[in-house]
C-alpha positions as CSV (number, residue, x, y, z in Angstrom):
1,Q,78.8,-45.7,146.4
2,V,78.2,-47.7,143.4
3,Q,78.2,-51.8,143.4
4,L,78.6,-53.8,140.2
5,V,77.9,-57.3,139.7
6,E,78.4,-59.2,136.6
7,S,76.5,-62.2,135.1
8,G,76.6,-64.3,131.9
9,G,79.8,-66.3,132.3
10,G,80.1,-69.8,131.5
11,L,81.5,-72.3,129.5
12,V,81.5,-72.2,125.7
13,Q,82.9,-73.9,122.6
14,A,85.5,-72.1,120.3
15,G,83.4,-70.1,117.8
16,G,80.4,-69.8,120.5
17,S,79.0,-66.4,121.9
18,L,78.4,-65.1,125.4
19,R,76.7,-62.1,126.7
20,L,78.0,-60.7,129.8
21,S,76.2,-58.0,131.9
22,C,77.0,-55.8,134.8
23,A,74.2,-54.2,136.7
24,A,75.3,-51.1,138.5
25,S,73.4,-50.3,141.9
26,G,73.6,-47.6,144.5
27,R,74.4,-44.0,143.7
28,T,74.3,-44.7,139.7
29,S,74.8,-42.3,137.4
30,S,74.8,-42.0,133.8
31,S,78.1,-39.9,134.2
32,Y,80.0,-43.0,134.6
33,D,82.5,-44.6,132.3
34,M,82.2,-48.1,132.3
35,G,84.8,-51.0,131.2
36,W,85.5,-54.5,131.0
37,F,88.5,-56.0,131.8
38,R,89.7,-59.8,132.0
39,Q,92.5,-61.7,133.6
40,A,93.6,-65.1,132.7
41,P,95.3,-67.5,134.8
42,G,99.1,-66.3,135.6
43,K,98.7,-63.1,133.7
44,E,97.8,-59.7,134.5
45,R,94.3,-58.0,134.3
46,E,94.1,-56.5,130.8
47,F,91.6,-53.9,129.2
48,V,89.2,-55.3,126.7
49,A,86.6,-52.5,126.2
50,S,85.0,-49.4,127.7
51,I,82.2,-46.9,127.0
52,D,82.2,-43.5,128.4
53,W,79.5,-41.4,129.7
54,S,78.7,-39.8,126.3
55,G,78.7,-43.2,124.4
56,S,82.2,-43.1,123.1
57,I,83.5,-46.7,122.7
58,Y,87.2,-48.1,122.7
59,Y,88.3,-51.6,122.1
60,A,91.5,-53.4,122.7
61,D,92.8,-54.9,119.5
62,S,92.0,-58.4,120.7
63,A,88.4,-57.6,120.9
64,K,87.8,-55.5,117.8
65,G,85.3,-57.0,115.3
66,R,84.4,-59.8,117.8
67,F,83.2,-58.2,121.0
68,T,80.6,-55.1,121.3
69,I,80.1,-53.0,124.4
70,S,76.8,-51.2,125.0
71,R,74.8,-49.7,127.9
72,D,71.3,-49.3,128.9
73,N,71.3,-46.1,131.2
74,A,67.7,-46.9,132.0
75,K,68.7,-50.1,133.7
76,N,72.0,-49.3,135.0
77,T,73.4,-52.2,132.8
78,V,76.3,-52.5,130.8
79,Y,76.7,-55.2,128.3
80,L,79.6,-57.3,126.4
81,Q,78.3,-59.4,123.5
82,M,81.1,-61.6,122.7
83,N,81.3,-63.4,119.6
84,S,83.7,-65.7,117.7
85,L,85.1,-66.8,121.0
86,K,88.7,-68.3,121.4
87,P,90.4,-70.5,123.8
88,E,92.7,-67.4,124.5
89,D,89.7,-65.6,125.5
90,T,89.2,-67.7,128.5
91,A,89.6,-65.6,131.9
92,V,87.9,-64.0,134.7
93,Y,86.1,-60.8,133.2
94,Y,85.6,-57.8,135.3
95,C,83.1,-54.8,135.2
96,A,84.6,-51.6,136.3
97,A,83.5,-47.9,136.7
98,K,84.8,-44.7,137.4
99,V,83.4,-41.1,137.2
100,A,83.7,-39.5,133.9
101,Y,86.9,-37.7,133.6
102,S,88.7,-39.1,136.5
103,G,91.8,-41.0,136.1
104,T,91.3,-44.5,136.8
105,Y,88.7,-47.3,137.2
106,N,88.0,-47.6,141.0
107,I,84.8,-49.5,141.4
108,W,85.1,-53.2,140.4
109,G,82.8,-56.1,140.3
110,Q,83.5,-59.6,141.4
111,G,84.2,-61.0,137.9
112,T,82.6,-63.9,135.9
113,Q,84.5,-66.9,134.4
114,V,84.5,-67.1,130.8
115,T,86.0,-70.5,129.7
116,V,86.3,-71.1,125.9
117,S,86.9,-74.8,125.0
118,S,88.8,-75.8,121.9
């Protein structure tokens, strides 16, 4: 089984940047699709960005042009570079994984808090 640990969250002013990392351990494989999700207080968890096993990348509209997802298979790590942060980006950010071609993300990290002050 794969375990995911996020890091890199924190408090930043609007317009600032953060880079989140998600380190995978256990039975890791480059054949996993990886994603970032977030959940703001009182809201449902929402998709932010994903990168599949082949390197194909998808972004939520809210992330396009500001966030960049990448992966380093040699380090079993996925990154989310977040620039031009806005107060509405405040949320707990979760890393997730699923086996390529499977239906839903079924492996989750514990989350890392991102707070953007105005």
